[in-house]
C-alpha positions in Angstrom: 107.4 114.7 107.0 107.8 111.0 107.8 104.6 108.8 107.8 104.0 109.0 111.4 104.4 112.5 111.5 101.6 113.0 108.7 99.4 110.4 110.6 99.5 112.6 113.8 99.0 115.9 112.0 95.6 114.6 110.7 92.5 114.9 113.0 90.6 111.6 113.0 87.0 111.6 113.2 85.3 109.6 116.1 84.7 106.1 115.0 81.0 106.4 115.5 81.1 108.7 113.0 82.9 106.7 110.5 80.4 103.8 111.3 77.5 105.9 110.1 79.0 106.2 106.6 78.6 102.6 106.1 75.1 102.5 107.9 76.5 100.9 111.2 74.9 102.5 114.5 76.8 102.7 117.8 74.8 99.7 119.2 76.6 97.3 116.8 79.9 98.5 117.8 82.4 97.4 120.6 84.5 100.4 121.2 88.2 100.4 121.8 88.5 104.2 122.4 87.5 107.0 120.1 89.3 105.7 117.0 88.9 101.8 116.7 86.0 99.5 117.3 85.0 95.8 116.6 81.8 95.3 114.7 79.5 92.9 116.5 78.0 89.7 115.0 74.5 91.3 115.0 75.3 93.4 112.1 75.6 90.3 109.7 71.9 89.3 110.6 70.9 92.9 109.7 72.5 92.9 106.3 72.3 89.5 104.9 69.8 90.3 102.5 71.5 93.4 101.1 73.0 93.2 97.7 76.7 92.8 97.2 78.8 95.6 96.0 81.7 95.6 93.8 85.0 94.0 94.8 88.2 95.3 93.6 91.4 93.2 94.4 94.8 95.0 94.5 97.9 93.1 93.9 101.3 93.6 92.4 104.2 92.8 90.2 107.1 90.8 92.0 108.6 93.2 94.8 111.8 94.7 95.8 112.7 93.9 99.5 110.8 97.2 100.6 107.7 96.5 98.7 105.8 98.5 96.1 103.0 100.1 98.0 99.9 97.7 97.7 98.5 99.0 100.9 99.2 102.7 100.0 97.4 102.3 96.6 94.4 100.4 98.0 94.1 103.3 100.6 94.3 105.9 97.7 91.7 104.0 95.6 89.3 103.6 98.4 89.6 107.5 99.1 89.8 108.1 95.6 86.2 106.5 95.0 84.9 108.7 97.7 86.2 111.7 95.8 84.2 110.7 92.8 81.1 110.3 94.9 81.1 106.7 95.4 80.5 104.6 98.6 83.5 102.7 99.2 85.2 100.8 102.1 88.7 99.0 102.6 89.1 95.4 103.7 92.9 94.8 104.6 95.2 92.6 106.6 96.5 93.5 110.1 100.4 94.3 110.2 102.4 91.6 111.9 105.2 92.7 114.6 107.6 90.8 112.5 108.1 93.2 109.5 107.4 96.3 111.9 110.6 95.7 113.8 112.2 93.8 110.8 113.1 95.1 107.4 109.8 96.1 105.8 108.4 98.6 108.6 104.7 99.0 109.2 101.6 98.0 107.0 99.2 100.9 107.3 100.1 102.7 103.8 102.5 105.7 103.7 102.4 109.4 103.3 98.8 110.9 102.8 97.4 107.5 102.0 97.2 105.6 105.5 94.8 104.0 107.8 94.8 105.1 111.5 95.4 105.3 114.3 98.7 104.2 112.7 100.7 103.3 115.7 98.1 101.4 117.3 97.3 99.1 114.2 101.0 98.4 113.7 101.6 97.5 117.3 98.9 95.8 119.3 95.7 97.0 117.7 92.9 95.2 119.2 94.9 92.1 120.4 93.7 89.9 117.5 97.2 88.6 116.8 97.9 88.1 120.3 94.7 86.0 120.7 95.9 83.9 117.8 99.2 83.3 119.5 97.6 82.4 122.7 95.2 79.9 121.2 98.0 78.2 118.9 100.4 77.7 122.1 97.3 76.6 124.2 97.0 73.7 121.9 100.8 73.0 122.1 100.7 73.2 125.8 97.6 70.6 125.8 99.6 68.4 123.5 102.6 68.2 126.0 100.5 67.9 128.8 98.5 65.0 127.3 102.0 63.3 126.9 103.1 64.1 130.2 99.8 62.3 131.8 100.4 59.1 130.1 99.7 59.6 126.3 96.3 57.7 126.1 96.1 58.9 122.4 99.5 57.3 121.8 101.0 60.3 120.1 104.2 59.3 118.4 105.1 62.4 116.4 104.0 65.7 117.2 103.5 68.1 113.9 102.1 70.9 115.7 104.6 74.1 116.3 104.4 76.9 118.8 104.3 80.7 117.5 105.2 84.1 118.2 104.5 87.1 116.3 108.3 88.4 115.9 111.1 87.5 113.4 113.1 85.2 115.4 115.4 82.8 113.7 116.8 81.4 116.7 113.4 79.7 117.2 113.0 77.7 114.2 114.2 74.6 115.9 114.1 74.2 119.7 114.6 71.4 122.1 111.6 71.4 125.0 111.0 69.6 128.3 114.6 70.0 129.5 113.8 70.6 133.1 114.5 67.2 134.1 111.2 66.6 136.0 109.9 63.0 136.4 107.9 61.8 133.6 108.3 65.0 131.3 109.3 64.1 127.7 111.9 66.0 125.9 111.4 66.4 122.3 112.3 68.5 119.3 109.7 71.6 118.7 109.9 74.7 116.9 108.3 78.2 116.3 106.6 79.7 113.4 105.6 83.5 113.0 102.1 83.9 114.2 101.0 85.0 110.9 102.1 81.5 109.5 100.0 79.7 112.2 97.2 77.5 110.8 95.0 79.3 113.5 95.5 82.5 111.6 94.5 81.0 108.5 91.6 79.2 110.2 90.4 82.7 111.4 90.7 84.1 107.8 88.7 81.3 106.4 86.1 80.8 109.0 82.4 82.1 108.3 81.3 82.3 112.0 82.2 81.1 115.5 80.6 77.6 115.0 82.6 77.3 111.7 85.8 78.5 113.5 85.5 75.9 116.3 85.0 73.0 113.6 88.0 74.2 111.7 90.2 74.4 115.1 89.0 70.9 116.0 90.0 69.6 112.6 93.6 70.7 113.1 96.1 67.7 112.8 98.5 67.9 115.9 100.2 64.6 115.2 100.5 61.2 114.3 100.2 57.8 116.4 102.5 54.6 115.6 100.2 53.4 112.9 100.9 57.0 111.1 97.0 57.7 111.7 96.3 61.4 112.3 95.5 62.8 115.7 93.3 65.9 115.9 92.8 68.9 118.3 89.3 67.6 118.9 90.7 64.5 120.1 92.4 66.5 122.8 89.1 68.5 123.4 91.0 71.6 122.6 88.9 73.4 120.2 86.5 75.0 122.8 89.2 76.6 124.9 90.8 77.9 121.6 87.7 79.3 120.3 87.0 81.0 123.5 90.4 82.7 123.2 89.3 83.8 119.8 85.8 85.1 120.4 86.7 88.8 120.0 89.4 88.0 117.5 86.9 86.6 114.9 85.0 90.1 114.8 86.3 92.7 112.4 88.1 95.9 113.3 86.7 99.0 112.1 89.1 101.9 111.6 89.5 104.9 109.0 92.0 106.3 106.5 93.3 109.9 106.9 90.6 111.1 104.4 88.0 109.2 106.9 87.0 106.5 104.7 86.0 103.4 106.5 88.4 100.6 106.8 87.8 97.1 108.1 91.3 95.8 109.2 91.0 91.8 110.0 93.5 89.0 109.9 97.0 88.8 108.5 98.5 85.8 107.0 101.7 86.3 104.9 101.5 85.4 101.3 105.0 84.1 100.9 104.4 81.4 103.7 100.5 81.4 104.2 97.6 82.3 102.1 98.0 86.1 102.3 94.4 87.4 102.5 92.5 89.2 105.2 89.3 87.4 106.6 86.6 86.1 104.4 84.1 87.8 107.1 85.5 91.3 106.6 85.6 91.1 102.8 82.1 89.8 102.6 80.9 92.4 105.3 82.6 95.2 103.4 80.7 94.0 100.0 77.4 94.4 102.0 78.2 97.8 103.6 79.5 99.7 100.6 79.1 99.7 96.8 83.0 99.1 96.1 85.1 97.2 98.6 88.8 97.7 98.0 91.0 94.7 99.4 94.5 93.4 98.7 96.5 90.2 98.5 100.1 90.0 99.6 103.1 90.3 97.8 103.2 89.6 94.0 100.2 88.2 92.1 102.0 84.9 91.8 101.5 84.6 95.5 98.7 86.7 97.0 96.3 87.0 94.1 96.9 83.4 93.1 95.8 82.2 96.6 93.1 84.9 96.7 91.5 83.5 93.5 92.3 79.9 93.8 91.7 79.5 97.7 89.8 82.4 99.2 87.2 83.1 96.4 86.4 79.3 96.2 85.7 79.0 100.0 83.8 82.5 100.2 81.9 82.1 96.6 83.1 85.6 95.7 85.1 86.9 92.7 86.9 90.3 92.0 85.1 92.4 89.4 88.5 94.1 88.9 92.1 93.5 89.5 94.6 96.4 90.0 98.2 95.3 89.7 100.6 97.8 91.3 103.8 98.5 89.6 106.8 100.8 90.5 109.6 101.9 88.2 112.3 100.8 90.9 110.7 97.2 90.8 110.7 97.0 87.0 114.6 98.2 86.7 115.2 95.8 89.9 113.7 92.8 88.1 115.4 94.1 84.7 119.0 93.4 86.4 119.6 96.8 88.0 121.8 96.6 91.0 119.6 97.3 94.3 121.6 100.2 95.0 121.1 101.8 91.6 117.3 101.3 91.2 116.5 104.9 91.6 118.7 106.0 88.6 117.4 106.1 85.4 118.3 103.0 83.4 116.0 102.6 80.3 117.7 99.1 79.4 116.7 97.6 82.7 113.3 99.2 82.7 112.6 97.4 79.3 113.9 94.4 80.6 111.8 94.4 83.8 108.5 94.9 81.8 108.8 91.0 81.2 108.0 90.3 85.0 104.9 92.9 84.8 103.7 91.3 81.6 103.7 87.7 83.1 101.7 88.9 86.1 99.4 90.6 83.7 99.2 87.6 81.3 98.4 85.3 84.6 95.7 87.7 85.8 94.0 88.5 82.5 94.3 85.4 80.3 94.7 82.6 83.2 92.3 83.9 85.5 90.2 85.9 83.3 90.1 89.0 85.1 89.5 92.8 84.4 93.1 94.3 84.8 94.5 98.0 85.2 98.1 98.5 86.2 98.7 101.2 88.9 102.1 102.9 88.4 102.9 103.9 91.9 104.9 107.2 91.5 108.0 107.8 93.4 109.8 111.2 93.4 112.9 109.5 92.0 110.9 108.4 88.8 111.6 110.5 85.6 108.8 111.5 83.2 110.8 109.6 80.5 110.5 106.4 82.6 106.8 106.9 83.3 105.9 107.6 79.8 107.8 104.6 78.5 106.0 102.1 80.7 102.5 103.7 79.9 103.4 103.8 76.3 104.4 99.9 76.4 101.1 99.0 78.3 98.8 100.8 76.0 100.7 99.1 73.1 99.6 95.7 74.7 96.1 97.2 75.3 96.5 97.0 78.9 95.0 100.0 81.0 97.3 102.1 83.2 97.0 105.0 85.8 99.9 107.0 87.4 98.8 107.0 91.1 100.4 109.7 93.3 99.1 108.2 96.7 101.9 109.0 99.0 101.9 112.9 98.0 98.4 113.3 97.3 96.2 110.6 99.1 92.8 110.3 97.3 93.3 113.1 95.0 96.3 111.5 93.7 93.9 108.3 92.7 91.1 110.1 91.2 92.1 108.9 87.6 92.3 105.2 88.6 89.1 105.4 90.5 87.3 106.7 87.8 88.7 103.9 85.3 87.8 101.2 87.7 84.3 102.3 88.1 83.8 101.8 84.3 86.1 98.6 84.5 84.1 97.0 87.0 80.9 97.3 85.0 82.4 94.8 82.7 81.7 91.3 83.1 84.4 89.3 85.2 84.7 85.5 84.5 86.9 83.9 87.1 88.8 80.8 85.9 90.6 78.8 88.5 94.0 77.5 87.7 93.4 74.1 88.9 90.2 71.9 89.8 89.8 70.6 93.3 89.3 67.2 92.0 92.5 67.1 90.5 95.3 65.1 91.9 97.7 66.9 94.3 100.7 66.3 91.9 98.6 67.9 89.1 97.5 71.0 90.9 101.2 71.8 92.0 102.3 71.2 88.4 99.5 73.6 87.1 100.4 76.4 89.6 104.1 76.0 88.8 104.0 75.7 85.1 101.2 78.2 84.4 101.5 80.9 86.9 105.3 80.9 87.7 106.5 79.6 84.3 108.7 76.8 85.5 109.4 74.0 82.7 110.2 71.3 85.4 109.4 70.4 89.0 112.0 68.7 91.3 110.6 66.7 94.2 112.4 64.5 96.8 111.2 60.9 97.3 110.1 61.9 100.7 107.8 64.8 99.4 106.5 62.3 96.8 105.8 59.8 99.7 104.1 62.5 101.7 101.9 63.7 98.8 101.0 60.0 98.2 100.1 59.5 101.7 97.9 62.8 101.6 96.1 61.6 98.6 95.3 58.3 100.3 94.2 60.0 103.5 91.3 61.6 101.3 92.9 65.1 101.4 93.6 65.2 97.8 90.7 67.5 96.9 92.1 70.3 99.1 93.6 73.6 97.2 97.2 74.3 97.3 98.9 77.0 99.1 102.7 77.4 97.9 105.3 78.9 100.2 108.1 80.2 98.3 110.2 83.5 97.9 108.2 86.8 96.9 111.0 88.1 94.9 111.0 85.7 92.0 108.7 83.5 89.9 111.2 80.8 90.7 111.9 79.5 94.3 115.3 81.2 94.0 115.3 84.7 95.3 118.4 85.5 93.3 116.7 84.4 89.9 115.0 87.7 89.4 114.5 87.8 85.9 113.7 84.0 85.1 115.2 84.6 81.6 116.4 80.9 81.3 114.0 77.8 81.8 114.1 76.8 85.2 113.3 74.0 87.6 111.2 74.5 90.6 112.2 72.7 93.9 109.9 71.5 96.3 111.1 70.4 99.4 108.3 69.7 101.6 104.5 69.6 102.1 102.5 70.2 105.0 98.7 69.4 105.7 96.6 72.1 107.1 93.4 70.0 107.6 91.7 72.6 109.9 92.2 75.5 107.5 91.3 73.3 104.5 94.5 73.4 102.4 97.9 71.7 101.7 101.0 74.0 102.1 103.9 73.3 99.6 107.3 74.4 100.7 109.6 75.5 97.8 113.3 76.5 97.9 114.5 78.0 101.0 111.4 79.6 102.4 111.0 79.7 106.2 107.9 80.0 108.1 109.9 81.8 110.8 111.6 84.8 109.2 114.8 86.4 110.7 115.5 90.2 111.3 117.9 91.9 109.0 121.5 93.0 110.0 120.1 96.7 111.0 116.4 95.8 112.0 113.8 98.6 112.0 113.6 97.9 116.0 116.9 100.1 116.2 115.1 103.0 115.1 111.6 102.8 117.0 111.6 104.6 120.1 109.1 106.6 122.5 109.9 110.1 123.7 109.4 111.9 127.0 105.9 112.9 125.8 104.9 109.2 125.3 104.9 109.5 121.4 106.1 106.9 119.4 108.9 107.6 117.0 110.6 105.5 114.0 107.6 103.7 112.7 107.5 104.0 108.9 
């Protein structure tokens, strides 16, 4: 059966029953039908004195284009913990419509390890991402409206972009104001995908509605002729933007196919944004359950680095254990096997690909100081010879591992790793940041690029160096760094999969996100508005005569 057929074959519990498992009563829910709800603000007051549970972070080695199943593994671990009698909860990101209709498909897990209702979550869900789109574009409208009516603030350069939650490369750069109306000002603009919008980052890093409004007000929308920043609060935009986000800031409660509670909230990409679900959702999960399972996007060089260096600092949390997901196909892919041959046994490429996994393990264990276990996500094309090789190699290096059969068996396929995680989370975890916030911007970038990626040098253009110097002089030098780069390689080149030779890391731009509170560093050819593949998933998605959605995977 397909993922969507499996999801439809399982009878879900009413969301009020799911809430009872984490001691939330119906009065603290805002119901969106039988199977979805938002958790009200009141719950935070009721549980503020409760002790935090353990936090388990799920990350991965560098992926293949179709991903390595972090969400599937996360779901099965939460289900597996329940199967061994532990009170667990999930805290995951919301899917973006871009990948759903693009190359990667949905982001609700797979097989018997899914969150549900699967179609709702992958499409409009509770409208959070639409609200972020609206808030982002309201600010754009207010900017151009201010310019139209005389530009009292003296906006000379607009840096704020519009957004839409779809992959549409045609919108990366556009001309606006072409109607020919009197006083209208033509200018060059562009679109980001919504999950790369600073508003998404702000929602995920805000602690409450008051903090949200402050952060929205601190968004830099442009500069005047003296190159002084102009903020959203100068346009008096933050209040209306917060109104559009008043429901979006509340976490969403759903369930797995095995009826484990799941909080799904916020969804920034990790290759172009900070890649973590909301602080509100993660901290709420830690109050409501003994074990909270969360994930960070793409490989550990992206999502996990940002989770640890950005989110953990801001939220004052740290993982008690980290799961690094690996697959046989990804190991062969990063060991030199052609994409079309990664499902065929190739022990030489498998052995070569272990270097990618070892680098991620070294970063997590020795650079960040985390307790680590590798989850080998089993596919039906994996041979026992390949599985035995990987586990033996990891054991020889003193690295824990577990073969996880999430897709086929759900939580039952994750009982072993769940059992090992309970023991692992009892060991002390010492989070070491890769850089100090007081380091200079250039030093912070260098530490990430050399320590985490393994580059031997960094290439900056003169323009980028000038921008960095300006940010330092403006007083933003103490912000964390969010690198936007390809997810397929430690380098900035998506073709350099093995990174065998010393490589130079190319930085082409920097972008201050003063509201979110970090500096984005754009490397290589990464785009903040993705494009669709030659044959997008949208071609296979349909609705039948009975109103049933088909083709989402």
